[in-house]
DSSP file (Angstrom, degrees, kcal/mol; ACC not computed):
  #  RESIDUE AA STRUCTURE BP1 BP2  ACC     N-H-->O    O-->H-N    N-H-->O    O-->H-N    TCO  KAPPA ALPHA  PHI   PSI    X-CA   Y-CA   Z-CA
    1    1 A X              0   0    0      0, 0.0    61,-0.2     0, 0.0    58,-0.1   0.000 360.0 360.0 360.0 131.5  183.4  119.8   42.5
    2    2 A X        -     0   0    0     59,-0.1    92,-3.7    91,-0.1     2,-0.4  -0.265 360.0-161.9 -55.3 136.2  186.0  118.4   40.2
    3    3 A X  E     -AB  59  93A   0     56,-2.5    56,-2.8    90,-0.3     2,-0.4  -0.966   1.8-153.1-126.4 140.7  186.6  114.7   40.7
    4    4 A X  E     -AB  58  92A   0     88,-3.3    88,-2.6    -2,-0.4     2,-0.5  -0.896   7.8-155.0-116.9 141.2  189.6  112.7   39.7
    5    5 A X  E     -AB  57  91A   0     52,-2.3    52,-2.6    -2,-0.4     2,-0.6  -0.981  15.6-164.5-109.6 124.9  190.0  109.0   38.9
    6    6 A X  E     -AB  56  90A   0     84,-2.9    84,-2.4    -2,-0.5     2,-0.6  -0.950   2.1-165.4-114.9 117.5  193.6  107.8   39.4
    7    7 A X  E     -AB  55  89A   0     48,-2.8    48,-2.2    -2,-0.6     2,-0.6  -0.913   4.0-171.0-104.4 116.8  194.5  104.5   37.9
    8    8 A X  E     -AB  54  88A   0     80,-3.1    80,-2.1    -2,-0.6     2,-0.7  -0.935  13.2-148.5-111.4 114.2  197.8  103.1   39.2
    9    9 A X  E     +AB  53  87A   0     44,-2.7    43,-2.2    -2,-0.6    44,-1.1  -0.727  17.5 179.0 -84.4 115.3  199.1  100.0   37.3
   10   10 A X  E     -     0   0A   0     76,-2.5     2,-0.3    -2,-0.7    -1,-0.2   0.897  64.1 -13.2 -83.2 -44.3  200.9   97.9   39.8
   11   11 A X  E     - B   0  86A   0     75,-1.4    75,-2.8    40,-0.1     2,-0.4  -0.934  58.0-129.1-162.8 135.4  201.9   95.0   37.6
   12   12 A X  E     + B   0  85A   0     -2,-0.3    73,-0.3    73,-0.2     3,-0.1  -0.728  25.5 171.3 -85.2 133.6  201.1   93.6   34.1
   13   13 A X  S    S+     0   0    0     71,-2.8     2,-0.3    -2,-0.4    72,-0.2   0.616  73.3  22.6-115.0 -22.1  200.2   90.0   34.0
   14   14 A X    >>  -     0   0    0     70,-2.2     4,-1.7     1,-0.1     3,-0.6  -0.771  58.6-170.5-150.3  98.4  199.0   89.5   30.4
   15   15 A X  H 3> S+     0   0    0     -2,-0.3     4,-2.3     1,-0.2     5,-0.2   0.829  86.9  60.2 -62.7 -33.0  200.1   92.0   27.8
   16   16 A X  H 3> S+     0   0    0      1,-0.2     4,-1.6     2,-0.2    -1,-0.2   0.890 106.1  47.6 -64.9 -36.7  197.7   90.6   25.2
   17   17 A X  H <> S+     0   0    0     -3,-0.6     4,-2.5     2,-0.2    -1,-0.2   0.878 110.7  51.9 -68.7 -37.0  194.7   91.5   27.5
   18   18 A X  H  X S+     0   0    0     -4,-1.7     4,-2.8     2,-0.2    -2,-0.2   0.861 106.2  54.7 -67.2 -33.8  196.2   94.9   28.1
   19   19 A X  H  X S+     0   0    0     -4,-2.3     4,-1.7     2,-0.2    -1,-0.2   0.903 109.1  47.5 -64.2 -40.6  196.5   95.4   24.3
   20   20 A X  H  X S+     0   0    0     -4,-1.6     4,-1.1     2,-0.2    -2,-0.2   0.941 112.5  49.7 -64.1 -46.8  192.7   94.6   24.0
   21   21 A X  H >X S+     0   0    0     -4,-2.5     4,-2.6     1,-0.2     3,-0.9   0.935 109.9  50.9 -56.2 -48.1  191.9   97.0   26.8
   22   22 A X  H 3X S+     0   0    0     -4,-2.8     4,-0.6     1,-0.3    -1,-0.2   0.846 108.5  52.2 -60.8 -34.6  194.0   99.8   25.2
   23   23 A X  H 3< S+     0   0    0     -4,-1.7    -1,-0.3    -5,-0.2    -2,-0.2   0.722 119.0  35.7 -74.6 -19.8  192.3   99.3   21.9
   24   24 A X  H XX S+     0   0    0     -4,-1.1     4,-0.7    -3,-0.9     3,-0.6   0.744  98.8  73.5-103.2 -29.4  188.8   99.7   23.5
   25   25 A X  H >< S+     0   0    0     -4,-2.6     3,-1.1     1,-0.2     4,-0.4   0.846  87.8  61.2 -65.4 -36.9  189.2  102.2   26.3
   26   26 A X  G >< S+     0   0    0     -4,-0.6     3,-1.4     1,-0.3     4,-0.3   0.890 101.2  53.5 -57.2 -41.6  189.4  105.4   24.2
   27   27 A X  G X4 S+     0   0    0     -3,-0.6     3,-1.2     1,-0.3    -1,-0.3   0.731  95.2  70.3 -66.5 -21.9  186.0  104.9   22.7
   28   28 A X  G << S+     0   0    0     -3,-1.1    -1,-0.3    -4,-0.7    46,-0.2   0.677  87.4  65.7 -71.4 -15.1  184.4  104.6   26.1
   29   29 A X  G X  S+     0   0    0     -3,-1.4     3,-2.5    -4,-0.4    -1,-0.2   0.656  71.6 118.8 -80.0 -15.1  185.0  108.3   26.7
   30   30 A X  T <  S+     0   0    0     -3,-1.2     3,-0.1     1,-0.3    -3,-0.0  -0.284  84.7  10.2 -56.7 128.2  182.6  109.3   24.0
   31   31 A X  T 3  S+     0   0    0      1,-0.2     2,-0.4     3,-0.1    -1,-0.3   0.474 106.0 108.9  82.6   2.4  179.8  111.4   25.5
   32   32 A X  S <  S-     0   0    0     -3,-2.5     2,-1.8     2,-0.1    -1,-0.2  -0.920  73.4-125.2-114.4 138.7  181.5  111.7   28.9
   33   33 A X        +     0   0    0     -2,-0.4    27,-0.7    -3,-0.1     2,-0.4  -0.535  55.6 148.3 -81.8  79.0  183.0  115.0   30.2
   34   34 A X  E     -C   59   0A   0     -2,-1.8     2,-0.5    -5,-0.2    25,-0.2  -0.894  33.5-165.4-118.8 142.7  186.5  113.8   30.9
   35   35 A X  E     -C   58   0A   0     23,-2.5    23,-2.6    -2,-0.4     2,-0.3  -0.954  18.3-141.4-124.8 111.1  189.8  115.5   30.7
   36   36 A X  E     +C   57   0A   0     -2,-0.5    21,-0.2    21,-0.2     3,-0.1  -0.560  22.6 175.9 -69.6 130.5  192.9  113.2   30.7
   37   37 A X  E     +     0   0A   0     19,-3.2     2,-0.3     1,-0.4    20,-0.2   0.708  64.9   5.1-106.9 -29.6  195.6  114.9   32.9
   38   38 A X  E     -C   56   0A   0     18,-1.4    18,-2.4     3,-0.0    -1,-0.4  -0.981  55.1-178.5-155.4 145.4  198.4  112.3   32.9
   39   39 A X  E    S-C   55   0A   0     -2,-0.3    16,-0.2    16,-0.2    -3,-0.0  -0.716  70.7 -43.9-153.4  97.1  198.9  108.9   31.2
   40   40 A X  S    S+     0   0    0     14,-3.2    15,-0.1    -2,-0.2     3,-0.1   0.813  85.2 156.5  54.7  38.3  201.9  106.8   31.8
   41   41 A X        -     0   0    0     13,-0.4    13,-0.2     1,-0.2    -1,-0.1  -0.208  56.1 -58.6 -80.1 179.5  204.4  109.6   31.5
   42   42 A X        -     0   0    0     11,-0.1     2,-0.3    -2,-0.0    -1,-0.2  -0.339  66.8-174.5 -57.9 139.0  207.9  109.7   33.1
   43   43 A X        -     0   0    0     -3,-0.1     2,-0.4     2,-0.0    -1,-0.0  -0.962  25.5-157.8-140.4 156.2  207.6  109.2   36.8
   44   44 A X        -     0   0    0     -2,-0.3     2,-0.6     0, 0.0    -2,-0.0  -0.969  22.0-136.5-134.4 116.7  209.8  109.2   39.9
   45   45 A X        +     0   0    0     -2,-0.4     3,-0.1     1,-0.2     5,-0.1  -0.633  26.9 172.5 -76.1 116.5  208.5  107.3   42.9
   46   46 A X        +     0   0    0     -2,-0.6     2,-0.3     1,-0.3    -1,-0.2   0.752  67.5   6.7 -95.3 -29.6  209.2  109.5   45.9
   47   47 A X  S    S+     0   0    0      2,-0.1    -1,-0.3     0, 0.0     2,-0.0  -0.987 105.1  19.4-149.1 152.7  207.4  107.4   48.5
   48   48 A X  S    S-     0   0    0     -2,-0.3     2,-0.1    -3,-0.1    -3,-0.0  -0.209  94.3 -20.2  85.8-173.7  205.7  104.1   48.7
   49   49 A X        -     0   0    0      1,-0.1    -2,-0.1    -2,-0.0     2,-0.1  -0.318  67.6-105.4 -73.3 150.0  205.8  101.0   46.5
   50   50 A X        +     0   0    0     -5,-0.1     2,-0.3    -2,-0.1    -1,-0.1  -0.376  42.8 177.4 -67.0 151.5  207.1  100.9   43.0
   51   51 A X        -     0   0    0     -2,-0.1   -41,-0.2     1,-0.1   -40,-0.1  -0.952  38.0-113.6-151.2 168.8  204.5  100.6   40.2
   52   52 A X  S    S-     0   0    0    -43,-2.2     2,-0.3    -2,-0.3   -42,-0.2   0.787  75.9 -58.1 -81.3 -28.7  204.5  100.6   36.4
   53   53 A X  E     -A    9   0A   0    -44,-1.1   -44,-2.7     2,-0.0     2,-0.3  -0.962  45.7-123.3 166.7 177.0  202.6  103.8   35.7
   54   54 A X  E     -A    8   0A   0     -2,-0.3   -14,-3.2   -46,-0.2     2,-0.4  -0.984   0.7-150.7-149.8 159.2  199.4  105.8   36.2
   55   55 A X  E     -AC   7  39A   0    -48,-2.2   -48,-2.8    -2,-0.3     2,-0.5  -0.989  11.2-161.8-127.4 136.8  196.6  107.6   34.5
   56   56 A X  E     -AC   6  38A   0    -18,-2.4   -19,-3.2    -2,-0.4   -18,-1.4  -0.986   9.2-174.9-123.0 122.8  194.8  110.6   36.0
   57   57 A X  E     -AC   5  36A   0    -52,-2.6   -52,-2.3    -2,-0.5     2,-0.4  -0.944  10.9-150.2-117.6 137.5  191.4  111.6   34.6
   58   58 A X  E     -AC   4  35A   0    -23,-2.6   -23,-2.5    -2,-0.4     2,-0.3  -0.894  14.4-179.7-109.1 137.6  189.4  114.7   35.6
   59   59 A X  E     -AC   3  34A   0    -56,-2.8   -56,-2.5    -2,-0.4   -25,-0.1  -0.914  39.4-114.4-127.9 155.7  185.6  114.9   35.6
   60   60 A X  S    S-     0   0    0    -27,-0.7     2,-0.3    -2,-0.3   -56,-0.1   0.794  92.0 -12.8 -64.0 -26.3  183.4  117.8   36.5
   61   61 A X  S  > S-     0   0    0    -59,-0.2     4,-2.0   -58,-0.1   -58,-0.2  -0.967  75.8 -89.5-163.3 173.9  181.9  115.9   39.5
   62   62 A X  H  > S+     0   0    0     -2,-0.3     4,-2.8     1,-0.2     5,-0.3   0.877 120.6  56.3 -61.6 -40.4  181.6  112.6   41.2
   63   63 A X  H  > S+     0   0    0      1,-0.2     4,-2.1     2,-0.2    -1,-0.2   0.893 108.3  47.6 -61.5 -40.2  178.4  111.7   39.3
   64   64 A X  H  > S+     0   0    0      2,-0.2     4,-1.9     1,-0.2    -1,-0.2   0.901 111.9  50.2 -67.8 -40.6  180.2  112.2   36.0
   65   65 A X  H  X S+     0   0    0     -4,-2.0     4,-2.6     1,-0.2    -2,-0.2   0.940 115.2  42.1 -62.6 -47.4  183.2  110.1   37.1
   66   66 A X  H  X S+     0   0    0     -4,-2.8     4,-2.7     1,-0.2    -1,-0.2   0.830 108.1  61.7 -69.8 -30.9  181.0  107.3   38.2
   67   67 A X  H  < S+     0   0    0     -4,-2.1     4,-0.2    -5,-0.3    -1,-0.2   0.906 112.0  37.7 -60.1 -41.7  178.8  107.6   35.1
   68   68 A X  H >< S+     0   0    0     -4,-1.9     3,-1.4     2,-0.2     6,-0.3   0.950 117.1  50.2 -71.9 -49.8  181.8  106.9   32.9
   69   69 A X  H 3< S+     0   0    0     -4,-2.6    -2,-0.2     1,-0.3    -3,-0.2   0.848 117.4  40.3 -60.0 -36.3  183.3  104.2   35.2
   70   70 A X  T 3< S+     0   0    0     -4,-2.7    -1,-0.3    -5,-0.2    -2,-0.2   0.398  88.7 121.6 -93.4   2.2  180.0  102.3   35.6
   71   71 A X  S <> S-     0   0    0     -3,-1.4     4,-2.7    -4,-0.2     5,-0.2  -0.308  72.7-120.9 -65.5 148.8  179.0  102.7   31.9
   72   72 A X  H  > S+     0   0    0      1,-0.2     4,-2.0     2,-0.2     5,-0.2   0.881 112.5  55.2 -56.9 -38.6  178.4   99.5   29.9
   73   73 A X  H  > S+     0   0    0      1,-0.2     4,-1.8     2,-0.2    -1,-0.2   0.930 112.0  41.6 -63.2 -44.7  181.1  100.5   27.4
   74   74 A X  H  > S+     0   0    0     -6,-0.3     4,-3.5     1,-0.2     5,-0.2   0.888 110.2  57.9 -71.6 -36.2  183.8  100.9   30.1
   75   75 A X  H  X S+     0   0    0     -4,-2.7     4,-1.2     1,-0.2    -1,-0.2   0.894 107.7  48.3 -58.5 -39.3  182.6   97.8   32.0
   76   76 A X  H  X S+     0   0    0     -4,-2.0     4,-0.6    -5,-0.2     3,-0.2   0.924 115.9  42.5 -67.3 -44.5  183.2   95.7   28.8
   77   77 A X  H >X S+     0   0    0     -4,-1.8     3,-1.3     1,-0.2     4,-1.1   0.900 108.5  60.6 -66.7 -40.4  186.7   97.2   28.3
   78   78 A X  H 3X S+     0   0    0     -4,-3.5     4,-2.6     1,-0.3    -1,-0.2   0.807  90.5  68.6 -59.3 -32.3  187.5   97.0   32.0
   79   79 A X  H 3X S+     0   0    0     -4,-1.2     4,-1.3     1,-0.2    -1,-0.3   0.864 100.6  49.0 -56.2 -36.0  187.1   93.2   32.0
   80   80 A X  H <X S+     0   0    0     -3,-1.3     4,-1.4    -4,-0.6    -1,-0.2   0.853 108.0  53.3 -72.8 -35.1  190.2   93.0   29.8
   81   81 A X  H  X S+     0   0    0     -4,-1.1     4,-1.9     1,-0.2     3,-0.3   0.914 106.5  53.3 -64.0 -41.7  192.1   95.3   32.3
   82   82 A X  H  < S+     0   0    0     -4,-2.6    -1,-0.2     1,-0.2    -2,-0.2   0.876 112.8  43.9 -60.0 -37.1  191.2   92.9   35.1
   83   83 A X  H  < S+     0   0    0     -4,-1.3    -1,-0.2    -5,-0.2    -2,-0.2   0.721 118.3  44.9 -78.2 -21.6  192.6   90.0   33.1
   84   84 A X  H  < S-     0   0    0     -4,-1.4   -71,-2.8    -3,-0.3   -70,-2.2   0.648 117.9  -2.1-102.5 -16.8  195.7   91.9   32.1
   85   85 A X  E  <  -B   12   0A   0     -4,-1.9     2,-0.5   -73,-0.3   -73,-0.2  -0.993  62.2-107.5-165.3 161.7  197.1   93.7   35.1
   86   86 A X  E     +B   11   0A   0    -75,-2.8   -76,-2.5    -2,-0.3   -75,-1.4  -0.889  44.0 176.1 -99.9 135.2  196.7   94.5   38.7
   87   87 A X  E     -B    9   0A   0     -2,-0.5     2,-0.4   -78,-0.2   -78,-0.2  -0.890  31.1-142.8-131.8 157.6  195.6   98.1   39.4
   88   88 A X  E     -B    8   0A   0    -80,-2.1   -80,-3.1    -2,-0.3     2,-0.5  -0.999  23.6-166.6-115.2 129.2  194.6  100.4   42.2
   89   89 A X  E     -B    7   0A   0     -2,-0.4     2,-0.4   -82,-0.2   -82,-0.2  -0.978   5.1-173.8-121.8 126.2  191.9  102.8   41.2
   90   90 A X  E     -B    6   0A   0    -84,-2.4   -84,-2.9    -2,-0.5     2,-0.5  -0.966  14.6-157.1-123.9 132.5  191.1  105.8   43.4
   91   91 A X  E     +B    5   0A   0     -2,-0.4     2,-0.4   -86,-0.2   -86,-0.2  -0.936  23.7 173.2-102.4 127.0  188.3  108.3   43.1
   92   92 A X  E     -B    4   0A   0    -88,-2.6   -88,-3.3    -2,-0.5     2,-0.3  -0.999  25.9-133.1-138.4 138.3  189.1  111.6   44.9
   93   93 A X  E     -B    3   0A   0     -2,-0.4   -90,-0.3   -90,-0.2   -91,-0.1  -0.645  24.6-127.6 -88.2 145.5  187.3  114.9   44.9
   94   94 A X              0   0    0    -92,-3.7    -1,-0.1    -2,-0.3   -91,-0.0  -0.009 360.0 360.0 -77.8-171.3  189.2  118.1   44.4
   95   95 A X              0   0    0    -94,-0.0    -1,-0.1     0, 0.0    -2,-0.0   0.442 360.0 360.0 -86.5 360.0  189.2  121.2   46.6
């Protein structure tokens, strides 16, 4: 079942760390079956708290999504995201 990872950036706290994260994250997708569906495009908040932007990634199933998210390459890049911004990350299965 298609599974989505939704990254919601709530607030940037260190742009230099986010720049490092941005330079590393693309390479972490190599060898993983991921389809980016949205990445920081124009948005309109209809309900809930304001936030800076979001990324939506599609994977063929939960195992593939977690395989990428828990991969050593992403774990290394993710450390910079943790230092650079506050995020909410949600894994959700499709219909």
